[in-house]
C-alpha positions as CSV (number, residue, x, y, z in Angstrom):
1,M,-19.2,30.2,-33.6
2,P,-18.1,27.2,-32.6
3,T,-18.3,25.4,-29.0
4,E,-15.7,25.7,-26.7
5,T,-14.8,22.9,-25.1
6,K,-13.5,23.1,-21.6
7,E,-10.8,21.9,-20.7
8,E,-10.6,20.7,-16.6
9,T,-7.2,21.6,-15.2
10,L,-6.0,21.5,-11.8
11,T,-4.1,24.5,-9.6
12,L,-0.8,23.5,-8.2
13,E,-3.0,23.7,-4.9
14,E,-5.1,20.4,-5.3
15,I,-2.4,18.3,-7.1
16,L,-0.4,19.3,-3.5
17,A,-3.6,18.2,-2.5
18,G,-4.0,15.5,-3.7
19,L,-0.2,14.4,-3.0
20,K,-1.5,14.8,0.8
21,E,-4.3,13.0,0.9
22,M,-2.8,9.6,2.7
23,H,-3.7,6.6,1.5
24,Q,-3.3,2.9,3.0
25,L,-1.1,-0.3,1.9
26,I,-3.5,-3.1,3.1
27,L,-1.5,-6.7,3.2
28,W,-4.8,-10.0,3.1
29,N,-4.8,-13.3,4.4
30,D,-4.0,-16.3,1.8
31,D,-3.6,-19.5,2.2
32,V,-0.5,-19.3,-0.1
33,N,2.1,-17.5,1.5
34,T,4.1,-18.6,4.7
35,F,4.6,-16.9,7.5
36,D,8.4,-16.4,7.2
37,H,7.9,-15.1,4.1
38,V,5.5,-12.4,4.8
39,I,8.1,-11.4,7.9
40,F,10.6,-11.2,5.5
41,C,8.8,-9.4,3.1
42,M,7.9,-6.7,5.8
43,M,11.7,-6.6,7.2
44,K,13.2,-6.1,3.3
45,Y,11.0,-4.2,1.8
46,L,9.3,-2.0,4.7
47,D,11.8,-2.0,6.9
48,Y,10.2,-3.6,9.9
49,S,11.9,-5.2,13.2
50,E,11.9,-9.0,13.2
51,S,9.3,-8.1,16.5
52,Q,7.1,-6.0,14.9
53,A,7.3,-8.3,11.8
54,E,5.7,-10.9,13.9
55,K,3.0,-8.6,14.7
56,I,1.9,-8.1,11.6
57,A,2.1,-11.6,10.4
58,W,0.1,-12.5,13.3
59,K,-2.4,-9.6,12.7
60,V,-3.6,-10.7,9.5
61,H,-3.7,-14.0,10.3
62,N,-6.0,-13.4,13.4
63,E,-7.8,-10.1,11.3
64,G,-7.4,-10.9,7.7
65,K,-6.1,-8.2,7.0
66,C,-3.2,-5.6,8.1
67,A,-2.4,-2.1,7.0
68,V,1.5,-1.9,6.9
69,L,2.1,1.5,5.4
70,E,0.5,4.7,4.8
71,G,1.6,7.3,2.4
72,S,0.7,9.4,-1.2
73,F,-1.1,6.7,-3.7
74,T,1.9,6.8,-5.4
75,E,4.1,5.5,-3.3
76,M,1.9,3.0,-1.9
77,E,1.1,1.9,-5.6
78,I,5.0,1.2,-5.5
79,Y,5.5,-0.5,-2.5
80,R,2.0,-2.5,-3.7
81,K,4.0,-3.9,-6.8
82,I,6.7,-4.3,-5.4
83,L,5.0,-6.7,-2.3
84,Q,2.7,-8.5,-5.1
85,Q,5.7,-9.4,-7.2
86,E,6.4,-11.2,-3.7
87,G,3.7,-13.0,-3.6
88,L,1.8,-11.6,-0.9
89,T,-1.9,-10.5,-1.6
90,V,-1.6,-6.3,-1.2
91,T,-3.9,-3.3,-2.1
92,V,-4.1,0.3,-1.3
93,E,-7.1,2.1,0.1
C-alpha cells in the first residue's frame, strides 16, 4: 500500500488571518539620499503632507530608522519595491 503524502492546505480563515497580520515598512537612514529626496518620496508615494514627511526624514536621520507604513505583507512589499527603485533603503518587518 503506497504511503500517502499529506499536502498542506490552508483554510480560508488561515489565509484571511495572514492577510490581516500587520507588517511595517521601515525606512532606514543612509549616506546617499538627501532630506529633499526622502521628503519628495514620502509625499509622492505615501501621500504624506510636507510637514509629516519632514518629521519622518528627521526621525530617520536622528534615530536611524522610522516605520512609514503599516499593512499586509503584500502591500508593504509593493511599496518597498517602489521606494527601493527611488534609491531609498527600506525593509518590511
